[in-house]
C-alpha positions in Angstrom: 0.6 -0.2 -0.1 3.0 2.5 0.8 4.4 1.4 -2.6 1.4 2.5 -4.2 0.9 6.0 -2.6 4.7 6.7 -3.4 4.3 5.7 -6.8 1.3 8.0 -7.3 2.8 10.5 -5.6 5.8 10.3 -8.0 3.5 9.9 -11.3 1.6 12.8 -10.6 5.1 15.0 -9.9 6.4 13.8 -12.9 3.4 14.9 -14.7 3.7 18.1 -13.0 7.3 19.1 -13.9 6.6 18.0 -17.3 3.5 20.2 -17.8 5.8 22.9 -16.8 8.2 22.7 -19.6 5.8 21.8 -21.6 6.5 18.6 -22.6 3.3 16.4 -21.6 1.3 15.8 -24.0 -2.6 15.0 -23.4 -2.1 10.9 -24.1 0.3 11.3 -21.1 -1.6 12.7 -18.7 -4.9 10.9 -20.1 -2.6 8.2 -18.7 -1.1 8.9 -15.9 -5.0 10.3 -14.4 -6.2 6.4 -15.7 -3.3 4.8 -13.9 -3.1 6.8 -10.4 -7.2 6.6 -10.0 -6.3 2.7 -10.8 -4.0 2.2 -8.1 -6.0 4.4 -5.8 -9.1 2.2 -5.7 -6.4 -1.1 -5.3 -4.9 0.8 -2.6 -8.0 1.3 -0.8 -9.5 -1.7 -1.1 -6.3 -3.6 0.4 -7.2 -1.4 3.4 -10.5 -2.1 3.8 -9.4 -6.0 3.4 -7.0 -5.9 6.4 -10.3 -4.0 8.3 -12.0 -6.9 7.7 -15.3 -6.0 8.4 -14.9 -2.5 9.9 -13.3 -1.7 6.1 -16.9 -1.5 5.0 -18.0 1.1 8.1 -17.9 4.8 7.4 -16.5 4.9 11.3 -13.1 4.4 9.9 -11.3 6.4 7.5 -10.4 3.6 5.2 -14.5 3.1 4.6 -14.8 6.9 4.4 -11.6 7.1 1.1 -13.4 3.7 -0.6 -16.5 5.8 -0.8 -14.5 8.8 -2.2 -12.3 7.0 -4.6 -14.6 4.6 -6.2 -16.4 7.8 -7.4 -13.2 9.0 -8.6 -12.4 6.0 -10.5 -16.0 5.4 -12.3 -17.0 8.9 -12.3 -18.8 9.6 -15.8 -16.9 6.6 -17.2 -13.9 8.9 -16.4 -11.1 5.6 -16.6 -12.3 4.6 -19.5 -12.5 7.9 -21.3 -8.7 8.6 -20.2 -7.8 4.8 -21.5 -9.3 6.1 -24.8 -7.4 8.8 -24.8 -4.2 7.4 -24.2 -5.1 4.7 -26.9 -5.6 7.5 -29.6 -2.4 8.4 -29.1 0.0 5.2 -29.0 -2.3 3.8 -31.7 -3.6 6.7 -33.7 -6.7 5.5 -34.0 -9.5 7.4 -32.2 -12.2 5.0 -30.7 -15.1 7.7 -30.7 -15.4 10.9 -32.6 -16.4 14.1 -31.0 -19.9 15.1 -32.4 -20.4 17.7 -35.5 -21.3 21.1 -34.7 -23.1 21.5 -37.8 -26.0 19.9 -36.1 -28.9 21.9 -34.4 -30.0 21.5 -31.2 -33.8 20.2 -31.0 -34.2 22.1 -27.3 
């Protein structure tokens, strides 16, 4: 768990340094966000397992953290979308296309 936490900090730090130097691409940022959210979810799940039945109770910080990180990982498909953006940069093929602005809204 400590290794995951340290790795998440270092990935975030490295992405910030790359952004400051103007060397970070959208795919790198998306891959970093997807990886960090997956490791955070894994780390909280390990903590929950260590506490047994108390790991699902929000009286303990692990239960609260699990409730916080689950929406962070799955919120509006953010993990999947970030992976699709990273894959687009790696392969050059887009899995989704933006909607055309030529169509008028029906509202």
